[in-house]
C-alpha positions in Angstrom: -4.3 -2.0 -9.6 -7.4 -3.8 -10.9 -6.3 -3.7 -14.5 -2.8 -4.9 -13.6 -4.1 -7.7 -11.3 -6.6 -9.0 -13.9 -3.8 -9.0 -16.6 -1.4 -10.6 -14.1 -3.9 -13.5 -13.6 -3.6 -14.0 -17.3 0.2 -14.1 -17.1 1.1 -10.5 -18.0 2.9 -8.9 -15.0 4.7 -6.1 -16.7 3.4 -3.5 -19.1 4.9 -0.8 -21.3 2.1 1.5 -20.0 -0.8 0.1 -18.0 -3.0 2.9 -19.3 -2.7 1.5 -22.8 -3.4 -2.1 -21.7 -6.8 -3.4 -22.7 -9.4 -2.4 -20.1 -10.9 -5.4 -18.2 -14.5 -5.6 -17.0 -14.9 -4.6 -13.3 -11.2 -3.5 -13.0 -12.1 -0.5 -10.8 -14.1 -2.6 -8.4 -11.4 -5.3 -8.3 -8.7 -2.7 -7.8 -10.5 -1.0 -4.9 -11.2 -4.3 -3.2 -7.6 -5.4 -3.7 -6.2 -2.1 -2.4 -8.2 -2.3 0.8 -7.5 -6.0 1.3 -3.7 -5.3 1.0 -4.1 -2.3 3.3 -5.8 -4.5 5.9 -3.2 -7.2 5.6 -0.4 -4.7 6.0 -2.2 -3.2 9.0 -2.3 -6.6 10.6 1.3 -7.3 9.8 2.5 -4.2 11.7 1.7 -5.6 15.2 2.4 -9.2 14.0 6.0 -8.2 13.3 6.4 -7.0 16.9 4.9 -10.1 18.3 6.9 -12.5 16.1 10.2 -10.7 16.7 9.7 -10.5 20.4 10.3 -6.7 20.4 7.9 -5.1 22.9 5.1 -3.1 21.3 5.5 0.7 21.7 3.4 2.5 24.3 2.4 5.0 21.6 1.8 3.7 18.1 1.5 7.1 16.3 5.1 7.6 15.2 5.7 3.9 14.5 2.4 3.8 12.6 3.5 6.8 10.5 6.8 5.1 9.8 4.9 1.9 8.8 2.7 3.9 6.5 5.7 5.6 4.9 7.3 2.1 4.5 4.2 0.9 2.6 4.8 3.6 0.1 7.7 1.4 -1.2 5.1 -1.0 -2.7 3.9 1.4 -5.4 7.3 3.0 -5.9 9.3 -0.1 -6.4 6.8 -2.8 -7.3 3.6 -1.5 -8.9 4.9 1.5 -10.8 7.6 -0.5 -12.6 5.0 -3.2 -13.4 2.7 -0.5 -14.8 5.5 0.5 -17.1 6.2 3.8 -15.3 9.6 2.9 -13.8 11.0 3.2 -10.3 9.2 5.9 -8.3 6.9 6.5 -11.3 9.4 8.5 -13.2 7.6 7.6 -16.4 4.1 8.2 -15.0 1.6 10.2 -17.0 1.9 14.0 -17.0 0.0 15.7 -14.2 0.3 12.8 -11.8 2.3 13.0 -8.6 3.6 9.5 -8.3 6.0 10.2 -5.5 4.1 12.7 -3.4 0.5 11.4 -3.7 1.1 7.9 -2.3 3.5 9.2 0.3 0.8 11.5 1.7 -2.0 9.0 1.5 0.1 6.2 3.1 1.2 8.6 5.9 -2.5 9.2 6.6 -3.0 5.5 6.6 -0.1 5.1 9.1 -1.5 7.8 11.3 -4.9 6.1 11.3 -3.2 2.8 12.1 -1.3 4.3 15.0 -4.4 6.0 16.4 -6.5 2.8 16.2 -3.7 0.7 17.8 -3.5 3.2 20.6 -7.2 2.9 21.2 -7.2 -0.9 20.9 -4.1 -1.3 23.1 -5.9 0.6 25.9 -8.8 -1.8 25.9 -7.1 -5.1 25.1 -3.6 -4.7 26.6 -1.8 -5.1 23.4 
């Protein structure tokens, strides 16, 4: 993500293969920070969507959190992988990677964590 973002700032949004793009100083650090900032923003957007839409928040957030986490998997599958030059769902990703399974599992864990945290927070703050 860091390499892609730093190239995007310079106007190159799509690559033939991001791995072959010129490395950029501090790309790993920038990528990590960006990934967690996006994750935090998406975590905040989950309850915000309920509040804005007027739909009552669920009593238990675990299943909706898991579904939210699964939905966030669409970001790499349909936005980042194609921009990296790997195609939809990472069909052209480097050999040995698991571009469909790996983000799905990690984003489900993210969603589970989100659901658990919201369950705890909602008990104390009446959310």
